[in-house]
DOFITI-597032 format. One line per 10 residues: number of its first residue (from 1); their letters; for each residue y, z, x of N, C-alpha, C. Coordinates in steps of 0.001 Angstrom, whole numbers, plus 524288, in hexadecimal, padded with zeros to 5 digits. Layout:
# residues N
NUM = a = Y Z X Y Z X Y Z X ~ ...
***
This chain:
# residues 120
1 = mdlalirdvl = E9C82 7257E ECD96 EA04D 721F5 ECFEC EA4FC 7217D ECC49 ~ EA993 72289 ECE62 EAE5D 721E1 ECB64 EB00F 71C32 ECBAD ~ EB1FD 71A36 EC741 EB387 714C4 EC6F9 EB8A3 7146B EC3F8 ~ EBC99 7123E EC66C EC18F 71140 EC3CC EC165 70B96 EC1F4 ~ EC0F4 70AC4 EBCDD EC016 70581 EBAC7 EC425 70188 EBC83 ~ EC907 702DD EBC0A ECD1F 6FF1F EBD61 ECCF9 6FDF0 EC33B ~ ECCC7 701EC EC660 ECCDC 70134 ECC0C EC7D3 6FED5 ECE2E ~ EC35C 700A4 ECC3C EBE5B 6FF3F ECE9A EBB83 6FAAC ECC0A ~ EBD1D 6F91A EC75D EBA29 6F500 EC4A6 EBD78 6F023 EC39E ~ EC21F 6F0BB EC164 EC558 6EC1F EC048 EC683 6E914 EC54F
11 = dtqlidrdge = EC632 6E3FE EC4F4 EC739 6E059 EC948 EC31B 6E092 ECD9B ~ EBED3 6E338 ECCB7 EBAA6 6E380 ED098 EB753 6DE95 ED04D ~ EB5D0 6DC90 ED4D4 EB299 6D7DE ED532 EAD27 6D8E3 ED303 ~ EAB47 6D55E ECFB8 EA5F7 6D5A1 ECD9D EA272 6D219 ED0DF ~ E9DD3 6D40C ED22D E9A13 6D136 ED563 E94E6 6D0F7 ED27D ~ E927B 6CC56 ED257 E8D75 6CBD7 ECFA4 E88FC 6CD9F ED329 ~ E8438 6CD45 ED134 E7FA4 6CF32 ED41D E7EA2 6CC3E ED928 ~ E80D8 6C77F ED9B1 E802B 6C468 EDE6E E84D2 6C4D3 EE226 ~ E8879 6C846 EE0E9 E8D13 6C8F6 EE435 E9175 6C526 EE320 ~ E910C 6C223 EDEE4 E950D 6BE52 EDD7C E9972 6C0F2 EDA5A
21 = pmgrvdgiim = E9E6B 6BFC9 EDB97 EA2BA 6C1FD ED88D EA2EA 6BFB9 ED30D ~ EA44B 6C30E ECF48 EA48D 6C174 EC9CA EA9F6 6C23F EC770 ~ EADC4 6C37A ECA8A EB2EF 6C49A EC880 EB436 6CA54 EC924 ~ EB84F 6CBF9 EC68E EBA10 6D16C EC6E4 EBA5E 6D3C9 EC171 ~ EBA07 6D8E8 EC148 EBA50 6DBB8 EBC4E EBFF1 6DB8A EBA61 ~ EC0B6 6D93C EB5C0 EC5E9 6D8E6 EB36E EC6D0 6DD0B EAF44 ~ EC29F 6DF1E EAD0B EC327 6E307 EA8F6 EBE44 6E65B EA87E ~ EBEEB 6EAC2 EA5E1 EBA9A 6EE71 EA501 EBA45 6EF6B E9F2A ~ EB5A2 6EEC8 E9CFC EB4CF 6EFA1 E9761 EB212 6F4DD E96AA ~ EB431 6F7F9 E9325 EB1E9 6FD1A E9212 EB0C2 6FD8C E8C42
31 = swhpdaapri = EACD9 700AF E8B0C EABDC 701F6 E8592 EAD3B 707B4 E84D8 ~ EAED4 708EA E802D EB06F 70E3E E7F07 EAE5A 70FB9 E79A8 ~ EABE9 71441 E7969 EAA0D 7166F E747A EAC18 71BFC E7419 ~ EADA7 71DAE E6F79 EAFF6 722DE E6EE5 EAC73 72750 E70DD ~ EA756 7268B E70AC EA3C3 72AC0 E7227 EA1E6 72A6D E77D3 ~ EA3FA 726C5 E7ADA EA21D 7261F E8038 EA6A8 724AB E83D3 ~ EA5B0 72547 E88C7 EA99A 723CC E8CB2 EAA05 71DD6 E8CE6 ~ EAE8B 71BCF E8E62 EAF0B 71627 E8F0D EAB16 7143B E9315 ~ EA93C 70F7B E9248 EA534 70D44 E95AC EA6B6 707BC E9741 ~ EA642 70682 E9C38 EA747 70133 E9E19 EA29A 6FDE3 E9C98
41 = thlelggvtl = EA393 6F96D E9A13 E9F4D 6F60D E985C E9F1B 6F0DB E9B44 ~ EA3AA 6EEA7 E9CA1 EA3DA 6E978 E9F0A EA849 6E916 EA307 ~ EA793 6E58F EA6B6 EABC7 6E3CB EAA1D EAD60 6DE7A EA7FF ~ EB268 6DD64 EA804 EB44A 6D88C EA5BB EB717 6D544 EA9DD ~ EB609 6D02A EA9AF EB86C 6CC70 EAD44 EBB13 6C835 EAA19 ~ EBF7C 6C663 EABF2 EC208 6C201 EA955 EC7EA 6C25F EA99E ~ ECA53 6BDC9 EA98E ECFF5 6BD7A EA9F8 ED2DE 6C024 EA58D ~ ED0C6 6BFE3 EA0CA ED363 6C25E E9C5C ED36D 6C84F E9D14 ~ ECF18 6CA6A E9EF1 ECECB 6D00A E9FF1 ED2AC 6D189 EA436 ~ ED2E0 6CE74 EA840 ED68A 6CF7C EAC82 EDC29 6CF1A EAA93
51 = arrlprrlrg = EDD49 6CB5F EA733 EE299 6CAAF EA522 EE46D 6CF80 EA21C ~ EE0DD 6D234 E9F8F EE248 6D6F0 E9C99 EE458 6DB42 EA01D ~ EE325 6DAF7 EA51E EE4D6 6DEFF EA8C9 EEA3B 6DDDB EAB1A ~ EEC5D 6D951 EAA12 EF171 6D7D2 EAC34 EF5E2 6DA48 EA910 ~ EFA93 6DA69 EAB58 EFF19 6DC43 EA85D EFFDF 6D8F9 EA37B ~ F01D9 6DB53 E9F68 F0262 6D8C9 E9A44 F052E 6D389 E9A8B ~ F0937 6D310 E9DBD F0C35 6CE29 E9DEF F091B 6C9A9 EA055 ~ F050B 6CAD2 EA357 F01C3 6C6C1 EA5AF EFCAE 6C5DD EA2B2 ~ EFB50 6C985 E9F6C EF636 6C97E E9CD3 EF54D 6C4A9 E9976 ~ EF918 6C315 E966A EF86B 6BEA0 E92E0 EF74C 6B994 E95CA
61 = aadwlarrls = EFA4B 6B887 E99D7 EF983 6B3BC E9CE0 EF44C 6B3D8 E9FB9 ~ EF2F3 6B856 EA1F8 EEDFA 6B8CB EA4CB EE959 6B84C EA10E ~ EE9DC 6BA7A E9C6E EE5B8 6BA19 E9881 EE4F8 6B45D E96DC ~ EE95A 6B1A3 E95E0 EE90A 6AC21 E945D EE673 6A8EC E98A9 ~ EE804 6A9D0 E9D7D EE5E3 6A6EA EA1E4 EE00A 6A80B EA28F ~ EDE88 6ACF1 EA20D ED901 6AE65 EA294 ED5B9 6ABC2 E9E5B ~ ED7A5 6ABA3 E9990 ED4C0 6A90E E9553 ED47E 6A324 E9629 ~ ED8B2 6A0F3 E981F ED903 69B49 E98EB ED56F 69967 E9D54 ~ ED4F0 69C97 EA16A ED1F4 69B05 EA602 ECC5C 69D0F EA612 ~ ECAE7 6A00E EA23A EC5BA 6A275 EA238 EC1A7 69EEF E9FAD
71 = prngdphrie = EBD0B 69E7E EA209 EB8DA 69B77 E9F91 EB6AA 69E3D E9AC6 ~ EB7D7 6A335 E9A29 EB5EC 6A646 E95BB EBA41 6A731 E91BC ~ EBE63 6A409 E91D4 EC2DD 6A497 E8E46 EC54F 6A9FC E8E8B ~ EC527 6AC4C E9323 EC795 6B15C E93E7 EC424 6B5F8 E92A2 ~ EBF88 6B505 E906C EBC10 6B969 E8F3A EBA3B 6BBED E944B ~ EBACF 6C114 E94B9 EB918 6C3AE E997D EB327 6C3D7 E99DB ~ EB148 6C486 E9E92 EABB2 6C52E E9F82 EAAAD 6CB00 EA03C ~ EA6CF 6CD09 E9D94 EA587 6D29B E9DFE EA044 6D358 EA09D ~ EA01B 6D72F EA415 E9B59 6D897 EA6D9 E9A01 6DE34 EA570 ~ E9546 6DF05 EA399 E938E 6E44F EA22A E9362 6E7C1 EA700
81 = varivrlgkr = E9502 6ECAB EA666 E94F3 6F03A EAAE1 E8F67 6F157 EACC3 ~ E8B90 6F081 EA977 E8621 6F13F EAB18 E84A4 6ED76 EAF71 ~ E87A3 6E943 EB02A E868E 6E566 EB43F E88BF 6E6FF EB993 ~ E8BBC 6EB4A EB9C2 E8DF2 6ED1E EBEB5 E89A7 6EFA9 EC1F7 ~ E891E 6EDCC EC6C3 E8544 6EFE9 ECA66 E87D9 6F3D1 ECE10 ~ E8C95 6F277 ECFF6 E8F40 6F5DF ED3A6 E951F 6F54F ED308 ~ E97CB 6F9C7 ED324 E9D85 6F9E9 ED30E E9F68 6FB55 ED87B ~ EA351 6F8AC EDA43 EA59A 6F9C4 EDF59 EAA75 6F66D EDFEC ~ EAB6A 6F488 EE4A3 EAFD3 6F0FA EE569 EAEF3 6EBF1 EE262 ~ EA9FD 6EACF EE14E EA872 6E673 EDDEB EA4C8 6E8B0 ED9C9
91 = ieldldasrs = EA469 6E5FE ED562 EA0BC 6E798 ED154 E9C42 6E3B3 ED167 ~ E97A9 6E5A7 ED2BD E930B 6E24C ED2FF E9040 6E275 ECDC3 ~ E8EBC 6DDCF ECBEB E8C6D 6DD3F EC6BE E86E9 6DAFF EC70B ~ E83C3 6DC60 EC33B E7E9A 6DA05 EC2A9 E7F29 6D55A EBEFC ~ E81C4 6D143 EC0F6 E82B5 6CC6D EBE11 E824C 6C7D8 EC1D0 ~ E8138 6C356 EBFB7 E813A 6BE80 EC2B3 E8650 6BBA7 EC171 ~ E89DA 6BB63 EC539 E8F02 6B90B EC453 E8EA6 6B369 EC276 ~ E8ACD 6B086 EC46A E8A76 6AAFA EC2FE E892D 6AA33 EBD40 ~ E8710 6AE2C EBAB4 E85CF 6ADCB EB51C E89B2 6B0BF EB1B0 ~ E8D9B 6B2F2 EB40F E915C 6B638 EB148 E95F4 6B308 EAF42
101 = aahaserwvr = E97F2 6B48E EAAC6 E9CA1 6B211 EA8AA EA153 6B313 EAC32 ~ EA153 6B776 EAEF2 EA594 6B89B EB29A EA5A2 6B495 EB6FE ~ EA12D 6B323 EB8DB EA0D4 6AF3F EBD0C EA258 6A9DC EBAF3 ~ EA115 6A8CB EB61F EA29E 6A3CF EB3C1 EA88F 6A347 EB3C3 ~ EAB48 6A782 EB2BA EB0FF 6A76D EB2D2 EB2FF 6A63A EB849 ~ EB09C 6A8A8 EBC36 EB245 6A799 EC18D EB132 6A1F5 EC312 ~ EACC7 69FC8 EC167 EAB98 69A42 EC278 EAF9D 696C0 EBFDA ~ EB11F 69813 EBB0E EB4F4 694F3 EB836 EBA25 694F7 EBB18 ~ EBBDB 69989 EBCDA EC0CD 699E3 EBFBE EC06B 696A5 EC4BD ~ EBC08 69702 EC77B EBB45 693F4 ECC43 EBB9B 68E1B ECB18
111 = dhivtripgs = EB8D0 68C60 EC70E EB875 686CF EC5E3 EBD72 68485 EC38D ~ EC04F 68793 EC07D EC4D7 6857F EBDB8 ECA1A 686EA EC023 ~ ECA35 68AC8 EC381 ECF34 68C70 EC5C3 ECF29 68C12 ECBB7 ~ ECBA0 68EE8 ECE1F ECB98 68F3D ED3D9 ECACE 689E8 ED661 ~ EC747 686B7 ED44D EC64B 68191 ED6B9 ECB04 67DF5 ED658 ~ ECEB7 67F19 ED2FB ED362 67BCF ED273 ED7D1 67D7A ED618 ~ ED708 681CD ED8D0 EDB00 683B1 EDC70 EDA3F 680BA EE197 ~ EDE55 67E29 EE363 EDDDB 67B35 EE848 EDC06 67EB0 EECCA ~ ED83C 67CC0 EEFB5 ED62D 67FA2 EF431 ED202 6839D EF2E7 ~ ED07B 683F1 EEDF2 ECC7A 687DD EEC95 EC709 685BD EED4B
***
């Protein structure tokens, strides 16, 4: 199976073992050793990771905002690639979203931001 990392993985919806959404892939972590081919080790989620992908003139403000609004002080959440069950239009994981730090971030955003929006 051919896989274009940028096209097929970045911004793809992550789904836990119960079909619950866990966010989207914001970054890809690879390891590299001189004697071996590069290897994907983790998928990364988080506002700081997403901010790194923005144009340079927007990156600083987005990074500050992500750190300020994050329950993890901007630290990204990493998911080992060994947890991937299926790749497709969505990435299905062998994880329980309710116990994941990624889900904790989504709960924090819901509780501290979304609930304050009128009509939400």
